[in-house]
C-alpha positions in Angstrom: -0.1 0.2 0.0 1.2 3.3 -0.2 1.3 5.0 3.2 2.1 8.7 3.8 2.9 10.2 7.0 2.4 14.1 8.0 5.2 14.9 10.0 3.5 18.3 11.5 5.0 21.8 12.3 5.3 23.0 15.7 6.7 26.2 14.6 10.5 25.3 16.6 13.4 26.7 14.3 14.6 22.9 14.5 12.6 20.4 15.4 13.0 17.5 17.4 13.4 14.5 15.1 10.2 12.4 15.0 11.5 9.0 16.2 8.0 7.4 16.5 7.2 7.8 13.1 10.6 7.2 12.1 10.4 3.6 13.7 6.2 2.9 12.4 8.3 4.0 8.5 10.7 1.3 9.1 8.6 -1.5 10.1 6.0 -0.8 7.5 8.6 -0.7 4.9 10.1 -3.7 6.3 6.6 -5.4 5.3 6.5 -4.5 1.8 4.7 -0.5 1.9 5.6 2.2 -0.6 6.0 4.9 2.7 7.1 8.6 1.9 7.3 11.3 4.4 5.5 14.7 4.7 7.9 17.0 6.2 5.5 19.9 6.9 8.2 20.4 9.5 11.3 21.3 7.6 9.3 23.5 5.4 6.8 24.9 7.1 4.1 23.9 4.4 0.5 25.5 5.2 -2.1 23.2 5.2 -3.2 24.2 2.3 0.0 22.4 0.5 -1.0 19.2 2.2 -4.5 19.0 0.5 -2.9 20.2 -3.0 -0.2 17.4 -2.0 -2.8 15.0 -1.7 -4.9 15.6 -4.9 -1.9 15.9 -6.5 -0.1 12.3 -5.3 -2.8 8.9 -4.6 -1.9 7.4 -1.2 -4.3 4.7 -0.2 -3.3 5.6 4.2 -2.0 9.0 5.8 -0.4 9.0 9.0 -0.1 11.5 11.2 0.9 11.0 15.4 0.8 14.0 18.3 1.6 14.3 21.6 -1.0 15.9 24.2 -0.4 19.7 23.9 -2.8 22.6 23.4 -0.5 23.6 20.1 -0.4 20.2 18.8 -4.1 19.7 19.0 -4.9 22.5 17.3 -2.7 21.8 14.8 -4.0 18.3 14.3 -7.4 19.8 13.7 -6.0 21.9 11.3 -4.1 19.0 9.1 -7.2 16.7 9.7 -9.6 19.4 7.5 -7.1 19.8 5.4 -6.5 15.4 4.4 -10.2 15.3 4.8 -10.7 18.1 1.9 -8.5 16.5 -0.4 -10.7 14.7 -3.5 -9.6 11.4 -2.9 -9.1 11.4 0.5 -7.0 8.1 1.6 -7.4 5.9 5.1 -6.6 8.2 7.4 -5.4 7.0 11.3 -3.7 9.0 14.0 -1.8 8.1 16.8 0.2 9.4 19.4 -0.7 10.4 23.7 -2.8 13.2 22.1 -5.7 11.3 20.5 -5.2 7.7 22.4 -6.7 8.1 25.9 -9.9 9.9 24.3 -10.3 7.8 21.2 -13.7 8.7 21.0 -13.2 12.7 21.2 -10.8 12.4 18.7 -12.9 10.9 16.0 -15.5 13.2 16.4 -13.0 16.3 16.1 -10.8 14.8 13.0 -13.1 12.4 11.4 -10.2 10.2 11.6 -10.6 6.2 10.5 -8.9 4.9 13.0 -6.8 5.4 15.9 -3.4 3.5 17.3 -3.5 3.6 21.1 0.3 2.6 22.8 3.0 1.4 20.9 2.6 1.1 17.5 4.9 -1.0 15.1 2.4 -4.0 15.2 -0.8 -2.7 15.7 -0.2 -0.5 12.2 1.0 -3.3 10.5 -1.7 -5.2 11.3 -4.8 -2.2 10.5 -2.9 -1.9 7.0 -3.3 -5.5 6.1 -7.1 -5.3 7.6 -7.4 -2.3 5.0 -6.0 -4.1 2.3 -7.8 -7.2 2.5 -11.3 -5.2 3.0 -12.1 -7.1 6.3 -13.0 -5.2 9.2 -11.3 -4.1 12.1 -12.6 -6.2 15.2 -9.2 -8.4 15.5 -7.0 -5.7 15.1 -5.5 -5.1 18.5 -4.4 -1.5 19.9 -6.7 0.2 17.6 -9.8 2.0 18.0 -12.6 2.6 14.8 -15.8 4.0 14.7 -18.1 1.5 13.6 -22.3 2.4 12.7 -21.5 5.8 14.6 -19.9 4.4 17.6 -16.4 4.8 18.9 -15.3 0.4 19.2 -12.2 0.7 21.3 -10.3 -2.8 20.7 -8.0 -4.5 23.3 -4.3 -3.2 23.6 -1.6 -5.0 21.7 1.0 -6.9 23.9 4.2 -4.6 24.2 7.5 -6.0 22.1 8.9 -7.5 24.8 12.7 -7.6 22.9 12.6 -4.0 21.6 15.9 -5.1 20.3 13.9 -6.9 17.3 12.6 -3.6 16.2 14.4 -2.1 13.4 16.2 1.1 13.7 14.7 4.2 12.3 14.2 4.9 8.8 16.4 7.7 9.0 17.1 7.8 5.4 13.4 8.6 4.7 14.1 12.0 6.8 16.0 15.5 6.3 18.7 14.1 8.5 20.9 17.3 7.5 18.4 19.1 9.4 17.3 17.2 12.0 21.3 17.0 13.0 21.4 20.8 14.1 19.4 20.1 17.5 21.6 22.0 19.8 22.0 20.2 23.4 23.1 21.6 26.7 27.3 21.9 26.0 27.1 21.1 22.1 30.2 22.6 20.3 28.9 24.6 16.8 30.8 21.7 14.8 28.5 18.9 16.7 26.1 17.2 14.7 22.9 16.3 17.3 20.9 13.6 17.1 18.6 11.5 19.3 18.8 8.0 20.4 16.1 5.9 22.4 18.1 3.6 24.9 14.6 2.0 26.4 11.1 2.3 26.1 8.7 3.2 29.2 9.4 4.1 32.8 8.9 2.3 36.0 7.3 5.4 38.3 3.8 6.6 38.3 4.2 10.2 38.4 0.4 11.8 38.9 1.1 14.1 36.1 2.2 11.9 33.8 0.1 10.6 30.6 2.1 7.7 29.7 -0.3 4.6 29.2 2.2 1.5 28.7 3.1 -0.2 31.8 6.8 -1.0 32.9 10.2 -0.2 31.6 12.1 -2.5 28.8 15.6 -1.4 28.1 17.9 -2.6 24.9 20.8 -3.7 25.0 24.6 -2.4 25.0 24.9 -4.0 22.0 22.0 -2.4 20.0 22.7 1.0 21.1 26.3 1.1 20.3 25.2 -0.3 17.3 22.9 2.4 16.6 25.2 4.8 17.3 27.9 3.7 14.7 25.4 4.1 12.4 25.2 7.5 13.0 28.3 8.3 13.6 29.7 6.9 10.1 26.7 7.7 7.7 25.1 11.0 9.0 28.1 12.2 11.2 26.6 12.3 14.6 28.7 13.7 17.4 26.5 14.6 20.3 23.4 12.1 21.1 20.7 13.2 23.0 19.4 10.2 24.4 15.1 10.9 24.5 13.6 8.2 26.8 11.8 9.3 29.7 14.4 7.6 31.7 18.2 6.1 30.8 18.7 6.0 34.7 16.5 3.4 35.4 18.8 2.3 38.3 22.7 2.3 39.2 23.3 -1.4 37.6 21.8 -0.5 34.0 23.3 3.0 34.0 27.0 1.8 34.9 26.6 -1.3 32.7 26.0 0.5 30.0 28.5 3.5 30.1 30.8 0.8 30.4 30.0 -1.0 27.4 30.3 3.0 25.7 34.0 3.3 26.7 35.2 0.2 25.8 33.4 0.3 22.2 35.7 3.6 21.6 32.5 5.6 21.3 34.0 8.8 22.0 31.0 11.2 21.8 29.0 13.5 24.2 25.5 12.7 25.5 22.7 14.0 27.2 19.7 11.7 29.1 16.9 11.9 31.6 18.1 11.2 34.9 17.0 10.2 38.6 18.3 12.0 41.7 17.7 8.9 44.1 20.7 6.8 41.6 22.9 9.8 41.1 25.6 8.8 43.3 29.1 9.6 42.9 30.1 5.8 41.4 27.2 6.4 38.9 28.2 9.9 37.8 31.9 9.5 37.5 31.7 7.1 35.0 29.1 8.8 33.4 30.7 11.6 32.4 33.7 9.2 31.9 31.7 7.8 28.8 30.9 11.3 27.8 27.7 12.2 29.9 27.7 16.5 29.7 24.1 16.9 30.9 21.9 15.3 32.9 18.2 16.1 32.8 15.8 15.6 36.2 12.4 15.5 37.0 12.6 17.5 40.1 9.0 18.4 39.7 8.5 20.5 43.2 10.9 21.6 46.3 8.4 20.0 48.7 8.2 16.8 50.5 4.8 16.4 51.1 4.1 17.7 47.1 6.6 14.7 46.2 4.4 12.5 47.6 1.1 13.6 46.5 2.7 13.7 43.3 4.1 10.0 43.8 7.9 11.0 42.5 8.8 8.5 44.7 11.8 11.0 45.9 12.8 13.6 48.5 14.3 17.4 49.0 17.3 15.4 50.7 17.8 13.1 47.7 17.2 16.0 45.7 20.0 18.0 46.8 22.7 15.1 47.4 21.5 13.9 43.5 22.5 17.9 42.3 25.7 18.3 44.2 27.2 14.6 43.2 26.3 15.6 39.7 27.7 19.1 39.8 31.3 18.0 41.6 31.2 15.5 38.8 31.6 18.1 36.0 27.9 17.6 35.1 25.5 20.0 34.2 21.6 19.3 36.1 18.8 20.1 34.1 16.4 21.2 36.4 12.8 20.6 35.7 10.4 22.0 38.5 6.7 22.9 37.9 3.8 24.2 39.5 0.3 23.9 41.0 -0.2 20.4 41.7 -2.6 19.4 44.5 -2.2 21.5 47.7 0.5 23.3 46.3 0.6 26.9 48.0 3.1 30.1 47.5 5.7 28.5 50.2 5.7 25.7 47.9 6.8 27.7 44.7 9.3 30.1 46.6 10.9 27.0 47.8 11.5 25.5 44.0 12.8 28.6 43.1 15.3 29.0 45.9 16.6 25.7 44.7 17.2 26.7 41.6 19.2 30.0 42.6 21.0 28.0 44.7 22.4 25.6 42.4 22.2 27.2 39.3 25.0 26.1 36.8 23.4 28.9 33.7 24.1 25.8 31.8 20.1 26.4 30.7 17.7 29.1 30.4 14.3 27.6 32.8 11.5 28.6 34.2 8.6 27.3 36.3 5.1 26.0 34.4 1.9 25.4 35.9 1.2 21.6 35.9 -0.9 20.1 33.3 -3.7 17.5 33.8 -3.2 15.9 30.8 -5.8 12.9 29.4 -4.7 9.4 30.2 -2.8 11.3 33.5 -4.3 10.2 37.1 -4.9 14.0 37.8 -6.6 14.0 35.1 -9.1 11.7 36.0 -8.7 13.2 39.8 -10.1 16.8 38.4 -12.9 15.0 36.4 -13.8 13.4 40.1 -13.6 16.5 41.9 -15.6 18.2 39.1 -12.7 20.9 38.0 -12.4 19.2 34.8 -15.6 18.1 32.6 -13.7 15.9 30.2 -11.7 15.5 26.8 -13.4 18.4 25.0 -13.5 20.4 28.4 -9.4 20.3 28.7 -8.7 21.0 25.0 -11.6 23.6 23.7 -11.9 25.8 27.2 -8.7 24.5 30.0 -5.9 24.2 28.0 -5.5 27.2 25.7 -1.2 27.9 26.3 1.0 25.0 28.1 2.4 28.0 30.3 -1.0 28.8 31.7 -2.6 27.0 34.1 -5.5 24.5 32.6 -7.1 24.0 36.2 -6.3 24.8 39.7 -5.1 22.3 42.1 -4.1 24.7 44.7 -5.2 26.7 47.6 -4.8 30.1 45.9 -7.1 32.0 44.3 -6.4 31.9 39.8 -5.6 35.5 40.3 -2.7 35.0 43.3 -1.8 31.9 41.4 -0.6 34.0 38.2 0.9 36.4 40.8 3.3 34.6 42.8 4.0 32.5 38.9 4.8 35.7 37.7 7.1 36.3 40.3 8.4 33.4 40.4 9.5 33.4 36.8 11.1 37.0 36.8 13.1 36.5 39.4 14.5 33.4 37.8 14.4 34.9 33.4 16.6 38.5 35.9 19.0 35.7 37.1 19.6 34.4 33.9 19.8 37.7 31.9 21.8 39.0 35.0 24.4 36.0 34.5 24.5 36.5 30.6 25.3 40.0 30.4 27.8 39.5 32.9 29.3 36.7 30.7 29.1 38.9 27.5 30.3 41.6 29.5 33.6 39.2 30.8 35.0 38.4 27.1 34.6 42.0 26.0 37.0 43.2 28.7 39.2 39.8 27.7 38.9 41.0 24.0 39.6 44.6 24.4 42.0 45.0 27.4 43.8 41.4 27.4 43.7 41.0 23.6 42.1 37.6 23.3 42.8 36.4 19.8 40.7 33.6 20.4 37.3 35.5 20.8 34.9 34.2 18.5 32.5 37.0 18.3 29.3 38.1 20.2 27.1 37.0 17.7 27.0 33.1 17.8 23.9 31.8 18.1 
């Protein structure tokens, strides 16, 4: 079958590589389908362009995958309209964390023919087989579809246990020179950066997380190294951004993986998502030796009671010890803090600001964003139970208008006070960041003109 995969444009200067679609493209090609990629992200095509493209080129199936963001939701509506207006409209399937938790609502809004729920490599191939054979979809696990005006949600597809068996992403179908321009902390201008997944899933169950697949599955070090070597040899990648939810699953796995990196002679720099309760001196030392320059930590809040509410399985003592150990190892920590979970107040926000100011190493620009009860998360169902949210339509059409604005107020503050406190917190963080930037530029200026620094490379570096 002829399949078109649409990569949507989220208005970024450089987009994150659409790794999920690239995995799906790889299994489709392996199954013998003719697959094309429509790169709206690279070329910033309009939706009218997509309609014209579908009118000029015949496809049997068109697919789009989106996460659960306010921007992505509205973008999906525009893309859906463009697909539905095409003269020879293909079978239309959508997937991703956005539509998966609330398929009935997304059918209503997009007019899609099928929604893939969860991991797609097996479900998509079985769906294409059913379409090709003209069969109904009742035996295709891992999808939802409309039948006689009703939303039918099939049994979930069993997850792929050995993820080493999944083909590498179909990089050759994407604009690798574009995606490798991604910039990450401590990257050099000459580096080409690219994301890799070392695992799928996460063993933790934070109340704001909308991940639907349970548990975690890790790839072998040999399989990961094989992929990175291809990326180095074929696409000259020198910096890897590990995009999985949690590379630091446990100390043993992290140490073993780093030892394999060192022994393989990969000689590259990389960053990952980590857990502060596993950020010990031993683990961090070998991570540094293996090339790690940045670890992004999900701190979320610097208050022990709220951390319990979040189900973070983390304490402020562990956070401090882990951050101090990370800095001591010569690795930059990324600080993710959100605000507005159940029971939060002005004091819990202040604790977060004070923490960020104390441990800021200026490697990233960070602000504090409101917590969002995305559909599929425990927080979403809590909001519905408490009458704070009426459901998916209320969330997407009324409440979730911007990721930096509050969707639901779970705190002890009024909405007005909530925003007043959040403004003051981020004003402090923004001033701190730019004051440091100012001093850094002035220091460079002094070295250039007073010390005659001939290594100076210009103030206009991006």
